[in-house]
N, C-alpha and C positions, 0 to 999 in steps of 0.2 A: 770190943776194945775200949778200955776206959780212957785211953789217951793215945795220941799218935805215937809212932815209933820214935826212938831216939833219933835225932837228926845229927848226922856226922858233918862237922864243919871243919874245914882246913884253915889254918892261918895263912897270912900272906896276901899279896895283891894280884894273884892270878885271877883272871876274870871269872872262872868257874867257882873258885873259892869265895870270891866276893858275892857272887850270885847265891851260893848255898847259904851264906850267912844272912843275906837279905831276905831270902825266902823263909828261913827259920824265924826271922823277926816278924814277917807278914803272917805266918801261920800262928805264931805266938799271940797275935792280936785277936785270934778267933778261938783258940783252944789252948789248953795247958800243954806246953811242950818242954822237953829237956834236950839239950844238945850234948854231944860228946866230941872231943878232939881225937885225932889219930892216936895220940899217946894214951888215951883213956880206954881204948878198945880192948886191950888185953885183960882188963879187970872186969869186963862185963860177963855175967853168967851165960852159959851156953843157951842158945835159943832166943836170946834177946832180940826183939825186932829193931832194926836200924835201917834208916834210909840214907843213902849216899848219893853224891854226885860224882860221876866218873868222866874224866878225860885222861888219856894215857900220860900226858906230860905232868899232870898233877899227882899221879900215883906211883910213878917210877921213872927210872932213867931211860927205859926203853919200853915199847909196847908190851914185850913179853914179861918184863919184870912187873909192870903195872897190873897186867891182867892176872898174873900169878898171885900177887898180893891180894887182889880183890877175891879171887876164887878161894884162896886159903881162908880168908875171913868168912866167906859164905858157907864153908863146911861146919862152922861153929855157931854163927849168928844168922838170924832170919833177915837177910839183906834184901831190900829192894833198891832200885837204882834209877837215877836219871842219867841218861847217856848224853854227852856233849861231844861236839866235833866228830860226828859220825864219819867213818871212812868214805872216801870218794875218789874220783878220777885224779884230782889235783895232788893227791898224796904221792904220785909217781910210781914207776914200776917197782922200785925197791921197797918203799914203805907201805904201799897199798896192801899187798898180801899180808904183811906183818900186822898192820892195824886191823885188817879184817879178822884175822885169827884172834887177835887180842879182844876185840869187841864181841866176837862170837863166844869166847870163853866167859866173858863177864855176863852177857845176856843169859847164857844157859845156866850160869851159877846163881843168878838172882831169883828172888821169890816174886818179883814184879818189875816190869820195865816201863820207864817213862822216856819219851823224847819231847823235843820242844817244837815240833811242827809235824803236819801231815807229810811234808816233804821228807823229813828225816825218817818217818815211818816207812815211806816207800823206799828210801835208800837202804834201809836194813835188809829188805828183800832183794833189791837189785844188786847189792854187794855181797849177797850170800852170808849175811851176818846172823840174821834171826828172823824166823817166820812165826814165832809164837805170839802170845798176847802182848800187845803194846798199847799204852795209853798216851796219846799226844796231849800235852799241856803247853800251850804257847808261852813264850817269854812275855811277862806282863810289861805294860808301860804305864807309868804314873806321870801325869802332867805336872811338871814342876811349877812352882810360883815364879813370877817374873819371866814368863815364857813369851813375852811380847817382843816384837822386832827391835833390834838394836842397829846402830850405825855399823856398816860392814867395813871390813879391813881390806876388801878387794881381792881376797884369795879364794881359791878352791880348797875345801877342807876334807881330809880323810881322817876318820876317827879310829883310835884303837892301836894296839900293838902293831908295829911294822914287822911283816914277814912276807916272803915271796908268795904271790897269789892273793894278797889282801886287796889289790886294786890300785895301789899307788902308781904303778907304771901306766896303767890305763888312764888314770886321772891326769897324770902329767902329760901324756901324749895328747889327750883331749883338750887340756887347758892350753897347750901350745897351739893346737890347731884353731882354738877359739879365740886366740889373741889375749889370753889371760896369763899374766907373767908371774903370778905368785901362787904357791901351794903351801898349805899348812898341814903338817903331820901332827895331829893331836894325840901325842903319846910318845912312847919310846920304842926302841927296838925290842922285839921279843928275844928271849935268851938265845944266844948263839947266832943272832942275825945282825949284830952291830956293823960288821964289815959290809954286809949287803945293803944296809941303810946308807952307809957312806958312798957306796957305788951308785945307789939310786940318786942321791943328792947331786953327784957329779954328772950323771947322765941327764938329769932334768935341767941342770945348768946349761948343758950343751944344746938343749931344746929352747933355751931362752926363758926357762921357768925357775925362779928363785924359790928354794924350799926352806921353810922355817920348821925345825923340829922342836916341839915344845918340851920334850921329855915328860917324865911323870908329873901329873898335876893332881891336886886334891879335887874333890867333887865340885866345890864351888868354883874353882878357877877353871877347870875344864869345861864346865857349863858356860861360864862367861866367855871363854874363847870360842866355844862351839856356837854360841849365839852371835859371835862377831864375824865369822867367816862369811864371805859373799855367797858361795854356793857349796852346800854340803853334798858329798858324793858317796855313793856306795857302788863299788865296781868289782867286788870279789869275783875271782875266777871260779871258786868253789865256796859255797855257803850252805851250811846245814841249818844254823839258826844264828841270829846276829844280835848280840848285845849292843853293838854300835848303832844299828838301826833303831833299837828301842830307845837309846839315849838321845839320838837326834830328834825323834818324835816327842819324847818327853820334854825336851827343851823348846818345843814349839816349832821346830824346823820341819820343812817338807823337802827331804833330800831328793836329788836326782839319782835314781837307782837303775842299774843295768838289769834288764829283764832276765829272770830265770824262774824256776818253779817256786822257789821259796819267796822271792819278791812278789810274784803274782798272788801267792797265798796271803801274804801280809797286807798287800794292797786291798784284797777282798775283806780281810778281817777288820781293817781300819781304813775305810774309804776316805779319800781326800788327803792322806798323810804322805803319799809318795808320788813323785813324778817318774813314771816307769818308761824307760826307753830301751830300744835295742842298742847293742854295743856300737853298731855302725853309726848310730845317731847321737852318740854321747857328746861329741864336740859341739854339734849344733844345739843340743839341749843346754850345755853349759853356757854357751853364748847367749841363748835366749833367757836363761835364768839370771845371768849377770845383768842383762839389760832390763829385766823386770824383777827386781829383788823381792817384791811382795809375793811372788810365786814360790819363794823358798820358805814361806811360813804357812802352816796349815790353818791357823786361826781358830782351832776347835777348843771348846771349853770342857768337853768330856771325851774320853777315849775308851773304846771297848777293851775289855780284858785287862783289868787292873791287877795290882798285887793281891788284893782281897779275893778277886775272882780266881786267880791261880791258886791261892791258899785253899779256897774251898774245893777246888778240883782235886788237890792232893788229899784233903781230908776225906772226900768221897772215895777215892781210890783205896786209902788205907782202911777204911771201914770194910771194903770188900776183901782186902788181903788179910786182915787180922780181925775177923768177926768175933 
């Protein structure tokens, strides 16, 4: 292969779309790459190698529509794919089988499959999605400039789009139990979940926790606000791979993270960047972190698995897929 496949990049502020564009930029720093938008796919000659990032909400109005769109393209183009938001238990009884079937169709149609963690690789088998070849390439973390400690605003912080299961309820309950009266939602409601966010704010108020919802923020402002919270928290009920975790660490923060298989994997990949606790110990960990703010900063000058490392991993994979 003289160059990498075309890299499919979606417009908009969906986290997966943003990540696809970021990785295209990182790969472009090491090799000659070309990108294509969804509207440009129809003009590509049959058999063109293309790499896509897939999550069902980005590709269609339903898991079925999204997977059919991908599979139809794969009949004509030589598609490889990075899977995001791999199906799991928290999808619920109704959506779990639908998303399983959708991801199974995508994986079987693709010429090569990438996930963002060993945890996701295991999930594919556990959820009966895919047992063929898979390459795990962790989400990269880049240490931003000005990642030094800042004066805290006294709040517990949860980063990213609000949706049920993201850990906001757990964070609010633990903050209340820890005697912390403020919680910052760094982001906005995910599409379709604005009403649930309003319900959450009212419920937290009943616990004695005032919630500040920042809404959408640009990169510089969300980094500033993220460095200002007293205690960053990761308490997802279901997590396959977390851009929020990568952002916290990139800002110099050492979040309190509720233990699960993915969190343990990331703590091993980047030692010293997470305070890992069992869910039953979350309130005590927040209280301890608020009392010792230095513990919420990792203080590292270098981090394993950068954007360039991830880019090189993709280039190695594509050399195998397109010799």
